[in-house]
N, C-alpha and C positions, 0 to 999 in steps of 0.2 A: 504494500500500500504506500503510495506516495505521500510524503509529509507536506502539509500546506505551508508551513513556515519555510521549508526549503524551496517550494515553488515560488514563494514571494521573493526570495533571494534571486532566483533565476530570472524572474520578471524584472527586478531592479537592475540586474546585470545587463539585460537586453536594452534597458533605457539609458544606463550610465556608461557602459562600455568598458569599465575597469573594475577589478575587484576592490582596489583601494577606494574608489568613489562609492561603491556600495557599502563598504565597511564604515566610511566616514558618515554617510547618510543615515545608516541604521545603528550607529554606535556599537559596532562590532570591531574586532581586530581583523586585519586582512587574512591572517592564518585561519581564524574561525570561519570566515566566509568561504575560503577555499576548501576547508575541511567539510563543511556542510554541503557544498556543491559536489564534492567528491562522493559523499554519501548518496546524494540524489542520483548521480550517475550510476552508482551500483544498484540503487533501487530500480532505476529505469532499465538497466541491463544493456546499455549501449552508450557510446560517447555523446555528450551533450555540448561539450566545449572544445575549442581548439585555439591554441595561442598563436598570435601574430605579433611578434615583438613584445611590447609591454601590455598590449591590449589582449582581450580574450574575445573570440568570436564564437557565436553559437553555431552549432552544426544544424543542418536541416531538421534533424530530430529535436534539437533543442529549441529551434524556432517554433516548431509545431507544438511542443510542450508548453511554451509560453502562451500560445493562443488558448490552450486548454486551461492554463493557470488563470488567465483573465476571466474566463467563464466561471471557473470554480470560485474565485474571489468575489465576483459579482453576486453569485448565488449565496455566498456566506453573508454578504452585506444585506441581501434581501431577508435572509433568515434572522439576522440581528434586528432588522426593522420589524419583522413580524413579532418577535419576542418582546421588543419594547412596546409594541402596540398592545400585546396581550397583558403585559404587566399593568398598564394603565397608570396615569399620573407621571409626568416627566420629572426626572430627578437625575442628579449627577452632573459631571462636567460636559460642556460642549465647547470644544476648542475651535476658535474662529480666527481666520486670517483675514486681514483687511489692509488696504493701502491707505496712506495718510489722509487724503481728502475725503474718502468715504468714512474713515474712522471718525473724522470730525463732524461731517455734515449729515450722515445717514445712520451710522451704527448706534450712537447714544440713544436716539429716540426709539430705535428698534429694541434696544435692551430694556428700556423702561416698559414698553408694552409687553415684552417677553416676561419680565419679572412679575408684572401684574397678573398675567394669565397662568404662568407656570412658576410659582415661587420656589419650587424644589429644584429647578434647573439652575446650574451654575455656569453661565457663559464666561469663557476666558478668552479675551481678545489679544492677539499677537500681531503687531504690525509686520506685514509680510509683503515684499515686492511680488507682484503677479508672476514675474519670471521664475520665482522659487516655489510657487504654490503647488505645482503638479507633484514635485518630489515630496513635499511636506505632506500632501494628502495621501499619496501612495505609501509613504513610510509610516502613516498613522500618527504623525505629529499634529495634524489638523483634522477636524471632522468636516468642516465646511469653510469656504473662503470666497471673498469677492475678488474677481479678476477683471482686468480691462483689456481692451484691444483698440487700436487706432486704424483709420482707413489705410494708412501706409504701413501698418504693422499688424496684419490680421492674426488672430489667434490660431495657433496650430492645434489640430485635434490631438488630444492626449489620451492614449489608450488607458483604459481603466478608470477614466473620469467622465463625468456628465456635467454639462452646464445648462443653466436656465437663464433667459434674459431678464434683466432688471430695469435698466434705463439707458438712455443715451444723453450725451452732453455736447453742447456747442464748443468749438475751439476758437481761441482768439490770438491774434498777434498783439503782443504788448510792446509798446515803444514809448520812449520818453516824449512827453507832451511838449508843445512849443514853449520855448523859454526855459526849459530845464537846463541847468548849468552843464556845460561840456558837450552839448548836442543841439543842433538846430531844431530837432523835434518835428512833429507833424501837427498842424492845426486841426481842430475838430472838437469832439466831446471828451475832455480828459476824464479818465477813470470810469467812463460809462460805456458799456457795450453798445455799439452802433449797429446799423443794418448790415446784413451779410454782404461781404465784398463780392462783386460780380465776377472778378477775375482773381482767384486766389494766387495763382502763379505770379501775376504782376505785383500783387501786394508783397509777396515774399521776395521777389526779385529786386524790388526797390531797395532792399536791405542787403543785397549781395556783398556790399563792401563794409557793412556794419559789423561790429563785434556782436557775438551771440552768447546767450546764456542758455545752457542746456542742462538736463539731468546728467547724472554720472554715467559713464559708459557701462554697457551691460544691462541697462534698464530699458523697458519698452518706451518710456518717455524720451530717452535720449535718441533711440532709433527713430522714433516718430519725427522729431525735429530734423534730423539729418536727412531722412528720406524725403520729407516734404520739400526741403530746400533743393535736394538733388533733382526731384521731379520738376522743380521750377527752373532748373538749369545751372545751379551752382552748389558748391559745398560750403556750408557755413564756417566762418572763422570763429572758433569757439574761444571765448575769453574766460568765462566762469562756468563751473560745473556744480550745480546745486540741485538737490532733490526736493526741497521744501518750497512750494510755490509762493508762500508769503515772502520768503527771502528773495526769490526770483523777482517778484514785483518790486521789492525794496531796492534791488540793484538796478532795475529798469528805471525807477523813479530817480535814482542817483545818477542817471545818464551813463550807466556802465554797459549798456547793450540792449538788444531786443530779444524777445523770447516768444515761444508759442505755449499758451497755457490753457487748461480746460476750464469749463464754466465753474465747477466747484472750487477751482483754484483762485477765482477772482471775487468770491463772496466777501462781504464786509463793506465798511465805509469806502466810498470812492476816493481814490487818490488823485488829486488834481495834476500830479506830475506824471501820470501814466495815461496814455491814450490806447484804447482797445478797439481793434477792428475784427469783427466776426468773420471767420473763415468758413469755407464750405465743408471742410473735413469735420469728423466727429470722433468722440471717444465713447465706446460702448462698454457698459459694465454688466457682467454676468455673475451668477452664483454658481460656484463649482463644488462638487463633492464626489466621493467615490461612486462608481457605477453600481447600481443596486440599492443605494442609500436614499433615493428620492422619497420613498415611503416611510423612512424613519421618522417617528413623531417629532424628535428634536430638530432634525434638519428641516422638516416641513414647517414647524412652528417658527423657526428663525426666518425662513424664507418669507412666510406670510407677514411677519413683523417688519421685515425689511421693505417689502412692497408697500406696506401702509405708511412707512416713514419716508418714502421718496417724495421730495418736494414737488408741488403741482407743476412747476415749470419744467421738470424733468420727466414726469410720469407719462407725458404724451409722446415722448421720443423713445421708442422701445429699442432695446439692444437686440442683437442677433445671436442666437445660440451657435 
């Protein structure tokens, strides 16, 4: 009989490519991972892995077994959901991953509603970049998470995970307003989102020679800005790399550059030193969880609370699964 825990290790190896990466993600030693995979090969009765330099590649039999592992793990999630439903009354920890703007604008109201309806449930929020969510969910470090995708950075399908749409956001070019020290600026409505620009590429291309403020490399937000600018015909000259949008806007107000920011990143009092131009592109936010967990009462309750907490100006713009 194949061991489910070893099947999970094989699945992670298929996703991460090296035994060291699997060991780090699941808090094992590399030797322990290798040993367990060796046991799985003996259980299977044929080779599942072959080494290519420092990496390990799955044999055709190993790849086929990973597909079966996905189905087995999904059925286990469904069984866990059924048991939770049969027990009645939600209780225990619910580990939630969320990115900063959603953590500030959406999640708190959802947690209030969740506590009111299910006082025995203990939600635990961990700020998690969407790029790291898939591994955290598959490893069991998170139960549910908010993830986002941009028009220029579509979300890749992650085996073993399911997503449901929550909302969509407008995107804005933030630039120093006219008269800001150190820059000529752009006249218009400082700090107030205006009408959608008819030609997004032209708006971005007007700042081909400007310094840019982006998120840190490796994040979806960074890739979004770079790819949007490249689609407009240039590569941005990055001066600052900052992940928190409030800080990004403060740097824009100080004349340090221009940036692309989402709708939830420009909430709060209008800054007269920042001019915002609405772009055509969008950011879409989804709820992600392990496949088979959609019917889990805690996951379903959190999803319902989130949807009720979405501000009215976002609710009409649905994300895409």
